[in-house]
BALUMTOR-399122 format. One line per field, with one value per residue (C-alpha): residue number from 1; residue in three letters; chain; x, y, z negated. Coordinates in steps of 0.25 Angstrom, whole numbers, plus 5000, padded with zeros to 4 digits. Example, Ala and Ser with C-alpha at 12.3 -4.5 7.8 and 13.67 -1.06 7.14 Angstrom:
BEGIN
k = [1,2]
r = [ALA,SER]
c = [A,A]
xx = [5049,5055]
yy = [4982,4996]
zz = [4969,4971]
END
This chain:
BEGIN
k = [1,2,3,4,5,6,7,8,9,10,11,12,13,14,15,16,17,18,19,20,21,22,23,24,25,26,27,28,29,30,31,32,33,34,35,36,37,38,39,40,41,42,43,44,45,46,47,48,49,50,51,52,53,54,55,56,57,58,59,60,61,62,63,64,65,66,67,68,69,70,71,72,73,74,75,76,77,78,79,80,81,82,83,84,85,86,87,88,89,90,91,92,93,94,95,96,97,98,99,100,101,102,103,104,105,106,107,108,109,110,111,112,113,114,115,116,117,118,119,120,121,122,123,124,125,126,127,128,129,130,131,132,133,134,135,136,137,138,139,140,141,142,143,144,145,146,147,148,149,150,151,152,153,154,155,156,157,158,159,160,161,162,163,164,165,166,167,168,169,170,171,172,173,174,175,176,177,178,179,180,181,182,183,184,185,186,187,188,189,190,191,192,193,194,195,196,197,198,199,200,201,202,203,204,205,206,207,208,209,210,211,212,213,214,215,216,217,218,219,220,221,222,223,224,225,226,227,228,229,230,231,232,233,234,235,236,237,238,239,240,241,242,243]
r = [MET,ARG,HIS,LEU,THR,THR,PHE,PHE,LEU,SER,ILE,ALA,PHE,CYS,ILE,PRO,ALA,ILE,ALA,THR,SER,VAL,LYS,ALA,GLN,GLU,ASN,PRO,SER,THR,TYR,ALA,GLN,LEU,LYS,SER,GLU,LYS,SER,GLU,ARG,VAL,LEU,THR,VAL,THR,GLY,ARG,GLY,GLU,ARG,PHE,VAL,LYS,SER,THR,LYS,ALA,LYS,ILE,GLN,VAL,GLY,VAL,ARG,VAL,GLU,GLY,LYS,THR,ALA,ILE,ALA,THR,GLN,THR,GLU,VAL,ALA,ARG,GLN,ALA,ASN,SER,LEU,VAL,SER,ARG,LEU,GLN,GLN,LEU,ASN,VAL,GLU,LYS,LEU,GLN,THR,THR,THR,ILE,GLN,LEU,ASN,PRO,ARG,TYR,VAL,TYR,GLU,ASN,ASN,ARG,GLN,THR,GLN,GLU,GLY,PHE,THR,GLY,GLN,THR,SER,VAL,SER,PHE,LEU,ILE,SER,LEU,ALA,GLN,ALA,GLY,THR,VAL,LEU,ASP,ALA,ALA,VAL,ALA,SER,GLY,ALA,ASN,GLN,ILE,GLU,GLN,VAL,THR,PHE,ILE,ALA,THR,ASP,ALA,GLU,LEU,ASN,ALA,ALA,ARG,GLN,LEU,ALA,LEU,GLN,ASP,ALA,ILE,LYS,ASP,ALA,GLN,SER,GLN,SER,LYS,THR,VAL,LEU,ASP,ALA,LEU,GLY,PHE,THR,ALA,LYS,THR,ILE,LYS,SER,ILE,GLN,ILE,SER,ASP,SER,ALA,ILE,ALA,TYR,PRO,SER,PRO,GLN,PRO,ARG,MET,GLU,ALA,LEU,SER,LYS,VAL,ALA,ASP,SER,ILE,PRO,VAL,LEU,GLY,SER,GLU,GLN,LYS,VAL,ASP,ALA,SER,VAL,SER,LEU,GLN,ILE,ILE,TYR]
c = [A,A,A,A,A,A,A,A,A,A,A,A,A,A,A,A,A,A,A,A,A,A,A,A,A,A,A,A,A,A,A,A,A,A,A,A,A,A,A,A,A,A,A,A,A,A,A,A,A,A,A,A,A,A,A,A,A,A,A,A,A,A,A,A,A,A,A,A,A,A,A,A,A,A,A,A,A,A,A,A,A,A,A,A,A,A,A,A,A,A,A,A,A,A,A,A,A,A,A,A,A,A,A,A,A,A,A,A,A,A,A,A,A,A,A,A,A,A,A,A,A,A,A,A,A,A,A,A,A,A,A,A,A,A,A,A,A,A,A,A,A,A,A,A,A,A,A,A,A,A,A,A,A,A,A,A,A,A,A,A,A,A,A,A,A,A,A,A,A,A,A,A,A,A,A,A,A,A,A,A,A,A,A,A,A,A,A,A,A,A,A,A,A,A,A,A,A,A,A,A,A,A,A,A,A,A,A,A,A,A,A,A,A,A,A,A,A,A,A,A,A,A,A,A,A,A,A,A,A,A,A,A,A,A,A,A,A,A,A,A,A,A,A]
xx = [5000,5011,5017,5003,5002,5015,5011,4999,5006,5016,5005,4998,5011,5013,5000,5002,5015,5009,4997,5006,5014,5002,4996,5009,5009,4994,4997,5011,5007,5001,5014,5022,5014,5015,5030,5031,5023,5032,5044,5039,5045,5035,5038,5027,5027,5018,5017,5010,5005,4998,4991,4986,4973,4969,4956,4945,4934,4932,4924,4919,4912,4906,4897,4887,4890,4880,4879,4865,4858,4848,4849,4837,4843,4857,4852,4842,4854,4863,4851,4849,4864,4866,4854,4860,4873,4868,4859,4871,4880,4869,4868,4883,4881,4891,4893,4890,4884,4881,4879,4890,4887,4875,4878,4871,4878,4877,4887,4893,4902,4912,4913,4918,4920,4905,4898,4886,4878,4877,4869,4872,4881,4875,4883,4881,4891,4890,4900,4901,4910,4914,4924,4937,4934,4921,4925,4928,4916,4907,4913,4910,4896,4895,4900,4890,4879,4881,4893,4902,4912,4921,4923,4931,4937,4942,4948,4945,4946,4936,4934,4939,4952,4955,4952,4962,4972,4971,4973,4986,4990,4989,4997,5008,5007,5009,5021,5027,5025,5032,5043,5046,5046,5055,5065,5065,5066,5077,5085,5084,5086,5073,5062,5047,5039,5025,5015,5008,4998,4993,4987,4980,4978,4966,4970,4970,4965,4971,4961,4967,4967,4953,4953,4951,4938,4936,4925,4919,4920,4917,4911,4921,4919,4930,4930,4938,4950,4949,4961,4961,4972,4976,4971,4981,4978,4987,4987,4995,4998,5005,5012,5017,5027,5033,5048]
yy = [5000,5010,5008,5010,5023,5028,5025,5033,5045,5044,5045,5057,5065,5062,5066,5081,5080,5072,5082,5094,5087,5083,5097,5103,5094,5097,5112,5115,5128,5133,5129,5136,5149,5149,5147,5158,5168,5165,5168,5180,5194,5206,5221,5231,5245,5256,5267,5280,5290,5304,5313,5327,5332,5346,5349,5355,5357,5363,5357,5369,5370,5383,5387,5397,5400,5409,5414,5417,5420,5408,5394,5397,5410,5405,5392,5401,5410,5398,5392,5405,5407,5392,5392,5404,5397,5383,5390,5398,5386,5378,5389,5388,5373,5368,5353,5344,5355,5350,5354,5350,5357,5362,5368,5376,5378,5387,5398,5401,5412,5411,5422,5422,5407,5406,5400,5407,5404,5415,5410,5400,5397,5390,5384,5376,5372,5367,5361,5360,5357,5367,5368,5376,5387,5390,5388,5403,5408,5398,5401,5416,5413,5404,5415,5425,5416,5414,5405,5411,5400,5393,5380,5371,5371,5358,5355,5342,5336,5328,5313,5309,5317,5311,5297,5300,5305,5292,5283,5291,5291,5275,5274,5283,5274,5261,5267,5272,5257,5251,5261,5258,5243,5244,5252,5243,5230,5235,5240,5226,5218,5212,5212,5214,5202,5205,5214,5205,5216,5230,5238,5252,5262,5271,5284,5296,5310,5322,5334,5348,5354,5361,5376,5381,5386,5401,5411,5418,5432,5440,5439,5442,5446,5438,5423,5415,5409,5394,5386,5371,5361,5347,5334,5323,5308,5298,5283,5271,5257,5246,5235,5221,5217,5203,5203]
zz = [5000,4997,5011,5017,5010,5015,5029,5029,5023,5034,5045,5038,5038,5053,5058,5057,5064,5075,5076,5078,5088,5096,5095,5100,5112,5115,5115,5120,5126,5112,5105,5116,5114,5099,5100,5111,5102,5090,5098,5106,5103,5103,5103,5099,5104,5103,5114,5113,5123,5123,5132,5131,5136,5138,5131,5139,5129,5115,5104,5096,5082,5078,5066,5060,5045,5038,5023,5017,5004,5005,5011,5021,5025,5028,5035,5044,5048,5051,5060,5067,5071,5074,5083,5091,5092,5097,5107,5113,5113,5120,5131,5133,5136,5126,5124,5112,5104,5090,5076,5067,5054,5046,5032,5021,5008,4996,4995,4982,4977,4965,4955,4941,4941,4945,4957,4963,4975,4985,4996,5007,5018,5031,5042,5055,5066,5080,5089,5104,5116,5126,5137,5133,5144,5137,5123,5120,5126,5119,5106,5108,5111,5099,5090,5096,5094,5079,5076,5066,5064,5075,5067,5076,5091,5096,5110,5117,5131,5138,5136,5150,5148,5135,5140,5152,5142,5134,5146,5149,5135,5134,5147,5140,5127,5135,5143,5129,5123,5135,5135,5120,5122,5134,5126,5114,5123,5132,5120,5114,5127,5128,5139,5138,5143,5141,5132,5122,5117,5119,5108,5112,5100,5101,5108,5099,5103,5096,5097,5096,5082,5080,5079,5065,5060,5063,5058,5070,5064,5076,5090,5100,5115,5120,5121,5111,5118,5116,5121,5122,5119,5122,5116,5114,5117,5110,5114,5108,5114,5107,5115,5110,5120,5121,5124]
END
């Protein structure tokens, strides 16, 4: 019986080895692929590209701010001036006209460490798009129609122009990545064989800095000069290169 037990144990230990050998023989291509993946050398590089697009439109936000003794009086005057402003902007055919802010707040004064309410402050703001060529004229018309605050002016390009710039920036990023890999591999005495993977990062669009908030203190006869600037479009591409 002791010899029989030893015989069975010997068979049990042999089975895994036999199974592994048979599996390797049945899938020689899989085995070779695994061996190849373990021995392959991969260089990862990230290329960057950027393009500039000239802005053609201005996104403008203007507002009406009113102080009054009572909430009703304040809100009534805000509504009157805001309606005049909106009506004028509609006549000028501005794009994407929308209300962005409506506020009515108590107004306090501080004297001798005491807080006393002294009326109300009401405010409403609207934003719109207009071509750069018309921006100055429209701003003057807005002020003449009741706007007493120029809150923000941002310069933007069209979607078509930004998309075209993105495609060019991606091409620049690919060329940059390829140039980097060639420099490194040439210096080390290696040759690129193929590209294993490509990863494209979301393009970033940098908007020109918005103009600071300004009080429209007076109504001027001459149009306010509004000069646009450029938007920068960034692209990034990462390549894994087998060498």
